[in-house]
N, CA, C and O atoms as a MOPAC input file, in Angstrom:
PM7 MOZYME 1SCF
protein

 N      0.82200 1    -1.18800 1     0.00000 1
 C      0.00000 1     0.00000 1     0.00000 1
 C      0.87000 1     1.25700 1     0.00000 1
 O      0.51500 1     2.24600 1    -0.64100 1
 N      1.96800 1     1.23700 1     0.68700 1
 C      2.83500 1     2.40700 1     0.75200 1
 C      4.02800 1     2.30300 1    -0.19600 1
 O      5.02700 1     3.00100 1    -0.01900 1
 N      3.92400 1     1.43300 1    -1.20200 1
 C      5.00700 1     1.28400 1    -2.16400 1
 C      5.09000 1     2.49000 1    -3.09200 1
 O      4.14000 1     3.26600 1    -3.19800 1
 N      6.21800 1     2.64200 1    -3.75600 1
 C      6.42500 1     3.76700 1    -4.66900 1
 C      5.49700 1     3.70600 1    -5.87400 1
 O      5.16800 1     4.74500 1    -6.44700 1
 N      5.06700 1     2.50500 1    -6.27400 1
 C      4.23000 1     2.37300 1    -7.47300 1
 C      2.73000 1     2.38600 1    -7.18400 1
 O      1.93800 1     2.09800 1    -8.08100 1
 N      2.32500 1     2.70900 1    -5.97400 1
 C      0.90700 1     2.77300 1    -5.61400 1
 C      0.25300 1     3.95100 1    -6.34600 1
 O      0.83500 1     5.03500 1    -6.39100 1
 N     -0.94100 1     3.76300 1    -6.91800 1
 C     -1.62700 1     4.86200 1    -7.62000 1
 C     -1.91500 1     6.07000 1    -6.71900 1
 O     -2.03900 1     7.19200 1    -7.21000 1
 N     -2.02100 1     5.84700 1    -5.42100 1
 C     -2.29800 1     6.94200 1    -4.48900 1
 C     -1.01600 1     7.56100 1    -3.92100 1
 O     -1.07400 1     8.35000 1    -2.97700 1
 N      0.12400 1     7.21100 1    -4.48600 1
 C      1.40900 1     7.64300 1    -3.93800 1
 C      1.53900 1     9.16200 1    -3.89900 1
 O      2.12300 1     9.70000 1    -2.95800 1
 N      1.00900 1     9.86500 1    -4.89800 1
 C      1.09700 1    11.32800 1    -4.90800 1
 C      0.40400 1    11.90600 1    -3.67200 1
 O      0.92600 1    12.81700 1    -3.02900 1
 N     -0.77200 1    11.36900 1    -3.34800 1
 C     -1.46700 1    11.82200 1    -2.13900 1
 C     -0.67700 1    11.45400 1    -0.88900 1
 O     -0.52800 1    12.27100 1     0.02000 1
 N     -0.17200 1    10.22200 1    -0.84600 1
 C      0.60100 1     9.78400 1     0.31400 1
 C      1.83400 1    10.65800 1     0.50600 1
 O      2.18900 1    10.97800 1     1.64100 1
 N      2.48900 1    11.04800 1    -0.57500 1
 C      3.64500 1    11.94300 1    -0.47800 1
 C      3.23200 1    13.31200 1     0.04700 1
 O      3.95500 1    13.92900 1     0.83000 1
 N      2.05900 1    13.78400 1    -0.39000 1
 C      1.60700 1    15.11700 1     0.03100 1
 C      1.32300 1    15.18400 1     1.53000 1
 O      1.44800 1    16.24900 1     2.13300 1
 N      0.94400 1    14.06200 1     2.13400 1
 C      0.69800 1    14.05500 1     3.58400 1
 C      1.90000 1    13.53300 1     4.36400 1
 O      1.85400 1    13.43200 1     5.59000 1
 N      2.97200 1    13.20200 1     3.65400 1
 C      4.22100 1    12.83900 1     4.33100 1
 C      4.36300 1    11.38600 1     4.72800 1
 O      5.10700 1    11.07900 1     5.66000 1
 N      3.67700 1    10.48400 1     4.05500 1
 C      3.81000 1     9.05700 1     4.38000 1
 C      5.14900 1     8.53200 1     3.88800 1
 O      5.62600 1     8.91700 1     2.82100 1
 N      5.74800 1     7.65200 1     4.67400 1
 C      7.00700 1     7.03000 1     4.27700 1
 C      6.72900 1     5.89000 1     3.29800 1
 O      5.59000 1     5.45200 1     3.13700 1
 N      7.79000 1     5.42200 1     2.65200 1
 C      7.68300 1     4.29100 1     1.73100 1
 C      7.81900 1     2.98400 1     2.50300 1
 O      8.43700 1     2.94100 1     3.56600 1
 N      7.24400 1     1.93600 1     1.96500 1
 C      7.37900 1     0.60200 1     2.54800 1
 C      8.00600 1    -0.30100 1     1.48600 1
 O      7.57800 1    -0.31300 1     0.33200 1
 N      9.01800 1    -1.04900 1     1.89400 1
 C      9.72800 1    -1.91500 1     0.94500 1
 C      9.27200 1    -3.37200 1     1.00800 1
 O      9.76900 1    -4.20700 1     0.25200 1
 N      8.34200 1    -3.68000 1     1.89300 1
 C      7.88000 1    -5.06500 1     2.04800 1
 C      7.19200 1    -5.52700 1     0.76400 1
 O      6.27500 1    -4.86600 1     0.27700 1
 N      7.63100 1    -6.64800 1     0.22300 1
 C      7.09900 1    -7.10600 1    -1.06000 1
 C      6.44600 1    -8.48100 1    -1.00700 1
 O      5.90600 1    -8.93300 1    -2.01800 1
 N      6.47500 1    -9.14700 1     0.11400 1
 C      5.96600 1   -10.52400 1     0.15800 1
 C      4.61100 1   -10.62600 1     0.85800 1
 O      4.31500 1   -11.65200 1     1.47000 1
 N      3.79900 1    -9.59900 1     0.78200 1
 C      2.46500 1    -9.63900 1     1.38800 1
 C      1.55200 1   -10.40300 1     0.44200 1
 O      1.39200 1   -10.03500 1    -0.72200 1
 N      0.95200 1   -11.48100 1     0.96300 1
 C      0.22800 1   -12.43100 1     0.12300 1
 C     -1.27100 1   -12.14000 1    -0.05000 1
 O     -1.84600 1   -12.44700 1    -1.09400 1
 N     -1.89300 1   -11.55600 1     0.96100 1
 C     -3.35500 1   -11.42700 1     0.90300 1
 C     -3.78800 1   -10.05800 1     1.43300 1
 O     -3.00000 1    -9.36000 1     2.07200 1
 N     -5.04000 1    -9.67600 1     1.16700 1
 C     -5.55700 1    -8.41900 1     1.71800 1
 C     -5.53400 1    -8.40400 1     3.24300 1
 O     -5.27300 1    -7.36900 1     3.85600 1
 N     -5.80800 1    -9.55900 1     3.85100 1
 C     -5.76100 1    -9.63600 1     5.31400 1
 C     -4.34500 1    -9.36700 1     5.81800 1
 O     -4.15600 1    -8.62800 1     6.78500 1
 N     -3.35600 1    -9.96500 1     5.16400 1
 C     -1.96000 1    -9.74800 1     5.55300 1
 C     -1.57200 1    -8.27700 1     5.38900 1
 O     -0.83700 1    -7.72300 1     6.20600 1
 N     -2.07200 1    -7.66100 1     4.33500 1
 C     -1.79900 1    -6.24700 1     4.11800 1
 C     -2.38900 1    -5.40600 1     5.24100 1
 O     -1.72800 1    -4.50900 1     5.76400 1
 N     -3.63200 1    -5.69700 1     5.61000 1
 C     -4.27400 1    -4.96900 1     6.69900 1
 C     -3.49300 1    -5.13100 1     7.99400 1
 O     -3.23200 1    -4.15100 1     8.69300 1
 N     -3.12400 1    -6.35700 1     8.31300 1
 C     -2.37000 1    -6.61300 1     9.54000 1
 C     -1.01600 1    -5.89100 1     9.50100 1
 O     -0.60400 1    -5.29000 1    10.49300 1
 N     -0.33600 1    -5.95000 1     8.37400 1
 C      0.95600 1    -5.28400 1     8.24600 1
 C      0.80400 1    -3.78000 1     8.46100 1
 O      1.58500 1    -3.16600 1     9.18800 1
 N     -0.20700 1    -3.19700 1     7.82300 1
 C     -0.42000 1    -1.75500 1     7.96700 1
 C     -0.75800 1    -1.38700 1     9.40600 1
 O     -0.24200 1    -0.40000 1     9.93200 1
 N     -1.61500 1    -2.16900 1    10.04400 1
 C     -2.00500 1    -1.87600 1    11.42600 1
 C     -0.82500 1    -1.96200 1    12.38700 1
 O     -0.71300 1    -1.15700 1    13.31100 1
 N      0.05900 1    -2.94600 1    12.16800 1
 C      1.14200 1    -3.17800 1    13.11400 1
 C      2.41200 1    -2.39000 1    12.79500 1
 O      3.07500 1    -1.89400 1    13.70500 1
 N      2.75100 1    -2.27100 1    11.53200 1
 C      4.01200 1    -1.63600 1    11.15400 1
 C      3.87700 1    -0.15500 1    10.78600 1
 O      4.84000 1     0.60600 1    10.89400 1
 N      2.69500 1     0.24300 1    10.35700 1
 C      2.46900 1     1.64100 1     9.93900 1
 C      1.18600 1     2.16700 1    10.58500 1
 O      0.26900 1     2.55900 1     9.86200 1
 N      1.08400 1     2.19100 1    11.91600 1
 C     -0.18900 1     2.52600 1    12.56900 1
 C     -0.68400 1     3.95300 1    12.30500 1
 O     -1.88700 1     4.16800 1    12.15200 1
 N      0.22200 1     4.92100 1    12.25100 1
 C     -0.22500 1     6.29400 1    12.01100 1
 C     -0.77400 1     6.45500 1    10.59800 1
 O     -1.81000 1     7.08400 1    10.38400 1
 N     -0.05400 1     5.87200 1     9.63700 1
 C     -0.52000 1     5.94700 1     8.25900 1
 C     -1.84400 1     5.20900 1     8.09600 1
 O     -2.73500 1     5.68500 1     7.39300 1
 N     -1.97700 1     4.05100 1     8.73900 1
 C     -3.20700 1     3.25800 1     8.66300 1
 C     -4.38000 1     4.04000 1     9.24700 1
 O     -5.46400 1     4.05900 1     8.66400 1
 N     -4.17100 1     4.68100 1    10.38700 1
 C     -5.24300 1     5.46800 1    11.00900 1
 C     -5.66400 1     6.60900 1    10.08600 1
 O     -6.85700 1     6.86700 1     9.92400 1
 N     -4.70500 1     7.28400 1     9.48900 1
 C     -5.02900 1     8.38200 1     8.58100 1
 C     -5.82600 1     7.87700 1     7.37700 1
 O     -6.81300 1     8.49900 1     6.98400 1
 N     -5.40900 1     6.77000 1     6.79900 1
 C     -6.10200 1     6.20300 1     5.63500 1
 C     -7.52500 1     5.79300 1     6.01700 1
 O     -8.46600 1     6.06100 1     5.27000 1
 N     -7.68800 1     5.15100 1     7.16200 1
 C     -9.01900 1     4.73100 1     7.61000 1
 C     -9.90700 1     5.93800 1     7.90900 1
 O    -11.08600 1     5.94700 1     7.55600 1
 N     -9.33900 1     6.95700 1     8.56200 1
 C    -10.12200 1     8.16400 1     8.85700 1
 C    -10.56700 1     8.85300 1     7.56900 1
 O    -11.70000 1     9.32400 1     7.47100 1
 N     -9.67100 1     8.90900 1     6.58400 1
 C    -10.02300 1     9.53500 1     5.30500 1
 C    -11.12700 1     8.73900 1     4.61200 1
 O    -12.03700 1     9.31500 1     4.01600 1
 N    -11.04100 1     7.41600 1     4.69500 1
 C    -12.06600 1     6.56400 1     4.08500 1
 C    -13.42800 1     6.78000 1     4.76300 1
 O    -14.45300 1     6.87500 1     4.08800 1
 N    -13.42900 1     6.85700 1     6.10100 1
 C    -14.68400 1     7.08800 1     6.83400 1
 C    -15.27400 1     8.45600 1     6.51200 1
 O    -16.48800 1     8.59200 1     6.35900 1
 N    -14.41700 1     9.46800 1     6.40800 1
 C    -14.89300 1    10.81200 1     6.08700 1
 C    -15.49400 1    10.84800 1     4.68400 1
 O    -16.52700 1    11.48300 1     4.46900 1
 N    -14.86100 1    10.17500 1     3.73700 1
 C    -15.39100 1    10.10800 1     2.37400 1
 C    -16.76600 1     9.43000 1     2.36300 1
 O    -17.68700 1     9.90100 1     1.69500 1
 N    -16.90300 1     8.32000 1     3.10600 1
 C    -18.19300 1     7.63200 1     3.18900 1
 C    -19.23800 1     8.51700 1     3.84800 1
 O    -20.39400 1     8.53100 1     3.42300 1
 N    -18.84300 1     9.26000 1     4.88800 1
 C    -19.77300 1    10.14400 1     5.58200 1
 C    -20.28000 1    11.22800 1     4.63100 1
 O    -21.47000 1    11.54100 1     4.61900 1
 N    -19.37900 1    11.79800 1     3.83900 1
 C    -19.78200 1    12.83600 1     2.88500 1
 C    -20.68600 1    12.27600 1     1.79500 1
 O    -21.64000 1    12.93300 1     1.37900 1
 N    -20.38800 1    11.06100 1     1.32900 1
 C    -21.25000 1    10.42200 1     0.32700 1
 C    -22.63400 1    10.16100 1     0.89800 1
 O    -23.63800 1    10.38300 1     0.22100 1
 N    -22.69700 1     9.68500 1     2.15200 1
 C    -23.99000 1     9.45400 1     2.80300 1
 C    -24.76000 1    10.75700 1     2.95800 1
 O    -25.97500 1    10.79300 1     2.76400 1
 N    -24.06100 1    11.81400 1     3.30300 1
 C    -24.71600 1    13.11200 1     3.47900 1
 C    -25.28800 1    13.60900 1     2.14600 1
 O    -26.40200 1    14.13000 1     2.10100 1
 N    -24.52300 1    13.44500 1     1.06900 1
 C    -25.02200 1    13.83700 1    -0.25000 1
 C    -26.26800 1    13.04200 1    -0.61800 1
 O    -27.21700 1    13.59300 1    -1.17600 1
 N    -26.26700 1    11.75100 1    -0.30800 1
 C    -27.43300 1    10.91400 1    -0.58500 1
 C    -28.63600 1    11.37300 1     0.23800 1
 O    -29.74900 1    11.45000 1    -0.28300 1
 N    -28.42100 1    11.67700 1     1.51300 1
 C    -29.50900 1    12.15200 1     2.36200 1
 C    -30.10000 1    13.44800 1     1.81400 1
 O    -31.31900 1    13.61300 1     1.77000 1
 N    -29.22500 1    14.36700 1     1.39500 1
 C    -29.71800 1    15.63000 1     0.83600 1
 C    -30.48200 1    15.41300 1    -0.46000 1
 O    -31.47900 1    16.08900 1    -0.71500 1
 N    -30.02300 1    14.47500 1    -1.28100 1
 C    -30.73000 1    14.17500 1    -2.52800 1
 C    -32.10200 1    13.58100 1    -2.24000 1
 O    -33.07900 1    13.92100 1    -2.90600 1
 N    -32.18000 1    12.69800 1    -1.25400 1
 C    -33.46800 1    12.10600 1    -0.87200 1
 C    -34.40500 1    13.18900 1    -0.35600 1
 O    -35.57600 1    13.23200 1    -0.73200 1
 N    -33.89300 1    14.06200 1     0.50400 1
 C    -34.72600 1    15.14300 1     1.03500 1
 C    -35.20300 1    16.07200 1    -0.07700 1
 O    -36.35200 1    16.51400 1    -0.07300 1
 N    -34.32600 1    16.36500 1    -1.02100 1
 C    -34.71300 1    17.24100 1    -2.12400 1
 C    -35.79300 1    16.59200 1    -2.99400 1
 O    -36.66400 1    17.28100 1    -3.52400 1
 N    -35.73500 1    15.27000 1    -3.13700 1
 C    -36.72200 1    14.59500 1    -3.98200 1
 C    -38.09000 1    14.50900 1    -3.31700 1
 O    -39.10400 1    14.46100 1    -4.01400 1
 N    -38.14500 1    14.48900 1    -1.99300 1
 C    -39.44900 1    14.40200 1    -1.31200 1
 C    -39.92700 1    15.75000 1    -0.80200 1
 O    -41.05900 1    15.85500 1    -0.33000 1
 N    -39.12200 1    16.75500 1    -0.88000 1
 C    -39.47100 1    18.06700 1    -0.34800 1
 C    -40.77800 1    18.61300 1    -0.90200 1
 O    -41.57600 1    19.13500 1    -0.12300 1
 N    -41.04400 1    18.52500 1    -2.19200 1
 C    -42.30600 1    19.07900 1    -2.69800 1
 C    -43.54900 1    18.39400 1    -2.11600 1
 O    -44.61500 1    19.00800 1    -2.08400 1
 N    -43.44600 1    17.16900 1    -1.66600 1
 C    -44.62600 1    16.46700 1    -1.15000 1
 C    -44.81600 1    16.66300 1     0.34900 1
 O    -45.85600 1    16.28500 1     0.88800 1
 N    -43.85300 1    17.23500 1     1.02000 1
 C    -43.94700 1    17.42400 1     2.47200 1
 C    -44.25500 1    18.88400 1     2.73900 1
 O    -43.59100 1    19.77300 1     2.20700 1
 N    -45.28200 1    19.13700 1     3.57800 1
 C    -45.60200 1    20.51000 1     3.92100 1
 C    -44.99000 1    20.85900 1     5.27300 1
 O    -44.77400 1    19.98200 1     6.10900 1
 N    -44.71200 1    22.13800 1     5.48300 1
 C    -44.11700 1    22.55100 1     6.74800 1
 C    -45.00800 1    22.20000 1     7.92900 1
 O    -46.21200 1    21.99800 1     7.76900 1
 N    -44.42000 1    22.12900 1     9.10400 1
 C    -45.17000 1    21.79200 1    10.31600 1
 C    -46.25100 1    22.84300 1    10.53800 1
 O    -45.99300 1    24.04100 1    10.41800 1
 N    -47.44100 1    22.40000 1    10.85700 1
 C    -48.55600 1    23.30100 1    11.10500 1
 C    -49.41300 1    23.56900 1     9.88200 1
 O    -50.56600 1    23.97700 1    10.01800 1
 N    -48.88400 1    23.35300 1     8.70900 1
 C    -49.64800 1    23.55900 1     7.48200 1
 C    -50.05400 1    22.19600 1     6.93000 1
 O    -49.21800 1    21.31100 1     6.74900 1
 N    -51.34200 1    22.04200 1     6.66800 1
 C    -51.80100 1    20.78900 1     6.08300 1
 C    -52.66500 1    21.08700 1     4.87100 1
 O    -53.27100 1    22.15400 1     4.76900 1
 N    -52.71300 1    20.15800 1     3.98100 1
 C    -53.54100 1    20.28200 1     2.78700 1
 C    -54.85300 1    19.51800 1     2.96000 1
 O    -55.66000 1    19.45200 1     2.03200 1
 N    -55.06700 1    18.94600 1     4.13400 1
 C    -56.25800 1    18.14600 1     4.39100 1
 C    -57.33300 1    18.99100 1     5.06600 1
 O    -57.04300 1    20.02400 1     5.67000 1
 N    -58.56900 1    18.53900 1     4.95400 1
 C    -59.67600 1    19.21700 1     5.61200 1
 C    -59.53300 1    19.07300 1     7.12100 1
 O    -58.97600 1    18.08400 1     7.59700 1
 N    -60.03300 1    20.05300 1     7.88300 1
 C    -59.92700 1    19.94900 1     9.34400 1
 C    -60.78900 1    18.80500 1     9.86900 1
 O    -61.74900 1    18.38000 1     9.22500 1
 N    -60.43400 1    18.33300 1    11.01500 1
 C    -61.15300 1    17.24300 1    11.65600 1
 C    -62.54200 1    17.72600 1    12.05700 1
 O    -62.68700 1    18.80100 1    12.63800 1
 N    -63.57400 1    16.92100 1    11.74200 1
 C    -64.94500 1    17.27500 1    12.09300 1
 C    -65.19300 1    16.97100 1    13.55700 1
 O    -64.90700 1    15.87400 1    14.03700 1
 N    -65.73200 1    17.96000 1    14.26000 1
 C    -66.08700 1    17.78600 1    15.67400 1
 C    -67.56700 1    18.13600 1    15.80900 1
 O    -67.99600 1    19.21500 1    15.39900 1
 N    -68.33400 1    17.22800 1    16.38000 1
 C    -69.77400 1    17.40700 1    16.52200 1
 C    -70.09400 1    18.40900 1    17.62700 1
 O    -69.36100 1    18.54300 1    18.60700 1
 N    -71.21200 1    19.10900 1    17.43800 1
 C    -71.69000 1    20.04100 1    18.46200 1
 C    -72.55200 1    19.34400 1    19.50500 1
 O    -72.89300 1    19.94800 1    20.52200 1
 N    -72.91000 1    18.08700 1    19.27200 1
 C    -73.75200 1    17.34500 1    20.21000 1
 C    -72.96200 1    17.03100 1    21.47200 1
 O    -71.75200 1    16.81400 1    21.41900 1
 N    -73.64800 1    17.00700 1    22.59800 1
 C    -72.94400 1    16.64300 1    23.83300 1
 C    -72.55500 1    15.16500 1    23.79900 1
 O    -73.27900 1    14.36300 1    23.21200 1
 N    -71.44600 1    14.78800 1    24.40500 1
 C    -71.02600 1    13.39900 1    24.38100 1
 C    -72.01200 1    12.50100 1    25.12600 1
 O    -72.64500 1    12.93500 1    26.08900 1
 N    -72.13900 1    11.26900 1    24.68700 1
 C    -73.03200 1    10.32100 1    25.32400 1
 C    -72.45300 1     9.90100 1    26.66300 1
 O    -71.24200 1     9.76500 1    26.83900 1
 N    -73.38700 1     9.69900 1    27.61600 1
 C    -72.94000 1     9.24700 1    28.93500 1
 C    -72.86400 1     7.73900 1    28.94000 1
 O    -73.69800 1     7.06700 1    28.33200 1
 N    -71.89100 1     7.21300 1    29.60700 1
 C    -71.71800 1     5.76200 1    29.69300 1
 C    -72.66400 1     5.19000 1    30.72700 1
 O    -72.89200 1     5.79300 1    31.77500 1
 N    -73.21300 1     4.02500 1    30.42900 1
 C    -74.09500 1     3.33800 1    31.38500 1
 C    -73.25700 1     2.65000 1    32.42600 1
 O    -72.14200 1     2.20400 1    32.15600 1
 N    -73.80000 1     2.57000 1    33.61200 1
 C    -73.10000 1     1.89700 1    34.70000 1
 C    -73.48700 1     0.48100 1    34.85000 1
 O    -72.97400 1    -0.20800 1    35.73200 1

């Protein structure tokens, strides 16, 4: 992940990440473990950036959903329905 040929290397250089020379990482799990144990600060930064990106994407989706339903929702206190009918007759008394 921190190799010189990583596509994200320009970004990693801009934030000051060091290079990693380890070349025998076999699986994604091994990569995760290596990053967590050998490069903890870089791993935390990468994970935080990933979470922030997901949070912003979720926020954009929420705003898009709200914008799509906004015309059908009326402000609090305003309704498009007829008022509730209330009879002028006195209420019936319950039998004992």
